[in-house]
N, C-alpha and C positions, 0 to 999 in steps of 0.2 A: 297368405294370411296377413291381414292388416293389424299391426300392433301399435298401440299407443303407450307411451312411457310417461307417467305423471310423477312429479316430484320436484326436488330442489334444482335450481340453476344458480351457480355461484362462481365467483372468481376468488382465488387465493393469492394474497400478496404476502410473500415470505421474505423476511429480511434477516440478515445476520449481523450481530454486534461483536466486534473483535475484542471483547473484554468480558468481564464478569459483572453481572448485575449486582451481586452482593457487595462488591467493592464500592458501589455508588450509594449504598444505603447507610443512613445514619441512625443508629439504634434508637435514640431518644427523639427522633423526628418523624417516625413512621406514621403518625397521625396527620401529617401535613406534607405528604410526598409531592414533589414537583420535579420530575426528572425528564431529561431528553437524552436519548441514546443515538449517537451518530452511526448509522448502519453503513457497512461497506459493500453490501451485496443485496440485490433485490431480484426476486423471481416472481413473475405474474403467471399463474397457471389457471387454466380453465378447469372447472369442477362442478360440483352438484351431482347428486346421485342420478337424477333423471337424465341429465345431459351426458354423464359418463356412460350409462347403459345404452342410451340411444346412439351415441357415437360408436360403440362397439357393434351394435346391430347394423348400423349403416355400413361399417367396414366389412361386414360379413355378407353384404349384398342385399339386405332387406332395406325397406324405406320406412323406418318407424316415424310416428308422429310424436313430437315432443310436446308435452302438456305441462306448462308451468308459467310462472310470472317472472318478468325481468324488467329492467329499467331502460331508459333511452340509450344508455351506454352499451346495450347488448348488440348493436349492429355488427361490429367486427366478429364477435363471438358467434353470432348467428351465421355469418358468412362462412366461417370455418366449419361449423356443424353441417351446413348445407353441402359444402364440398365433400364431407364425409358421408353424404347420403341421408341426412336427417331432414325431415320435413318440419320446419320451425314455424309454419303458418299459424299454428294454434297457440303459440306463446303469447300471453297477455303482456303488453308493454305498458308499464305504469307511466302516467303523465307527471308524477311528482317524486317518485322514489327511484333510487339506484338499484341495480342488480345486487342481490345478496353478496356479502363480501366477508372473507375471513382474513384478518390482518394479524400477522404473528412475527415477533422478533425473537430470535434464538441467540443465546450467548455461547461462549466457548465451553461452558459447563453443560450445555444442552438444556439449560433452563429456558423457559419460554414465557413471554408476555403476549397475550393474544386477546383479540376482540372479534366477536362475530356480529355483523350487522345484517339483520334479516331483510330489511329494505322491502323491495317489491314482492318478496316471497309471500308477504301477508295478503296480497291481492289474488293469490291463486284460488282462494275460496270463491271468487267471483266467476270462475270458469265453469261453463255448463257442459259437462261431458256428453250428455244426451244430445244436445244441439250440435256438438262437434261431430258425433257419430252420424247424425243425419246429414250434415253438410258434406262429409267425405264419402258417403255411401255405405256406411256401416263400419263397425269395429269387431274384430274377432277376439281380441284379447287386449286387456289393459293392465299394465303393471302399475300398482299404486305404491309409490315409495315415499320415503321421508320428505315431508313438506310441512306447510302450515297445517296444523292438526285439523282445523275445520275443513280445509280443502280435501284432506285425506278422507274424512268421513263423508263429505258430499260426493266425492268421486265414487266411493264404495257403494253408497246408496243408489247413485245413478246407474252404476253397472248392474246392480241387482235388479233394479226396476226395469231396465232395458234388456235384460237377459244377456248381457255381455260377460263373457268369462273374464275373471280377474285374478291377478296374482297379488298377494299381500306381501309387502316388504316394509314393515313399519320401522325396523332397525332402531336408530338412536332416538326416535320419537317415543318409543315405548316408555322411557323414563318419565315422560310428561303426562302419560295417559292414565286415567282411572279405569276401573273394571268394565263399566258398560261400553265406553268407546273402544277399548281394546278388543272386546268381544265382537263388536260390530265390524271392525276392520278385518278380522280373521274369518269369521263364520261365512262359509260358502265359497272360500277361495279355491280355485283349481290348484294353485301352487302357493305354498307359504315358504318364504325365505327367512332364515335367521342364521346368525352364527351361534357358536356354542353358548356364549354368555347370554345372548338374546333369547335363546331357547328357554333357559331357566327363568329369565326375567318375564318372558311372555306368560309362562305358567303362573308366576307370582301375580302378575297384573290381571290376568283373566280369571284366576281361581280355578282353572281347568288343569286336570292331570294330562299326561301324554295321550292316554286313550281318548280323553274328551276332545282334545284338539284334533286328533286323527279322525274322529267321527265327523268332524265338521269341515275338513279340507280334503282335497284330492291327494296331493303329495306334499309332504313336509320335507324341505331341503335344508339341511343344516351344514354350513361350511365349517371345517375343522382346521383351517390353516394347512400346515404341512401334513396333517393327518388325512387330508382329502375331504370327502363329502359323505354325509349320511343321507340316505333316502328312506323315508318311512311312509307307509300306507296302512290304513286300517286293515286288520286281519292278516297282515303279511309280516315276515321277519324283516327288520331293517337291513338295507343293503349298503355296504360301504364301498365307495369308489375311491381308489388311491389317488393321491395328487400326482400331477405330472412334474417330474423333477425340473426345477428352474436352474439357470446358470447363476450368475452373480445377482444377488438380490439388491437392487438399488433403492427401492422405495416400495413398501408394502401397501401404501395408500392406493386405492382404486382396484386392487386385485379382485375384491369381492364384486365390484360392479362389472368388471370384465367377465368374471365367471357367470354372472346373471345374463349378460348379453349372449354368451355362448349357449347357455341353457335355453334361453328363450328362442334363439335361432333354431336350436334342435327341435324345440316344441313346434315352431312354425313349419319345420320340415317333416313333421309327424313322426319324429323319432321317439322311441320309448324313453322314459326318464333316465334310465341307465346310460344310454347313448348321449342324451342331451347333457348329462353331467360330465361325461368324458370330454365333450367338446368344450364345456365351460371350464374345466380344470386346465385344459391346454391353453385356452384364451387367457386365463389368469396369469400364466407364466410371462406373457408379453408385458403385462402391466407391472409385474414384479421386477422385471429387468430394466425398467425405464423409470426416470424421475418425472413424476407428474401423472395424473390419472388418465390423460388422453394423449400422451406424447409417444406412445409406442407405435411402431410401424408393423402392421400386420401383413405378413407374407404368407399367402395360402399354402405354398409348397412347404415352408418351414412349419406351419401349423399342422399339416398332414404328417410331416416327419415326426413331430412330437407326439401326436396321437398314436402313430404306429409304434413308436419306441416304447410308449407307456402301456398301451392296451392291445397291441398286435395289429396285423395288416387288415383284418376285417373291418373294424370301425373306420380306419383311414379310407378304405375303398368305398365305404358307404357315403362318407362325407365328400369324397373327391369331386364328384360332378357338381355339387352345390358350390364348393369353394373355388373350383376352377372357373365357374361362370361368374362368381363374385369378383374375381380378379380382373 
């Protein structure tokens, strides 16, 4: 199965300030702030929802096509994604803008000063998904994740027009969308991904009740953190998949993207949603236990052990041939 993953590509620049921001503020001068904080630590991490999901799929042995926009500074990032099995040939490289960037400084009180630069992400709307599908000999599934809103709408329309199955994952962009665009992004999706908060926000934005949403999508997958995952389909009782226990939780960021990678891999292997969700939950633990959204090391034998420990030997036996070939 040929999968495309469309959405944001970004880098995170994370700094720590060994002091307290509040001690640098002067109460009667807040209308003319001019401050500089000397950070003592910097981490640069790869991110962006599409890149995170594509990375996970690549490590599972698939060769997903990454669809998004980046800047001329993307070369090193692209090389690392290629090494993980991701096809980056469809990434649009801006001639004038840098790759999207999140810059954040955290003090000793865990207060944060942050700026998000969208940069090249705005050019994702210029990508022609239909032309891409023709160039690579067809697409079987495209995940449409958080990105420039116009790009998300264009990709969704193209998928529908070309008869390409699509997965809707609007996530944080729901807050920016009005009723009509929200409905267009969801209607007709084979799979809809949300977390628990986004599930409620989706209904508020679309004006649809749960039954209305289920009448328009194949499977609605709602991640519940430590509570696992809920799978809902029209005319069926919701199915709850328990989470796979994680060891030390180092960083929750990226766990949802790792889950999506596992779920989509299961779908590519023609697993039923229940099995795909079990693989996704096991994948999420690797991201939880590492700092950074793509820094985890995926060991197929350990992944199978976690699946067997949480769900029994049968699911692990089903996934073993796929994961062993991926390694």
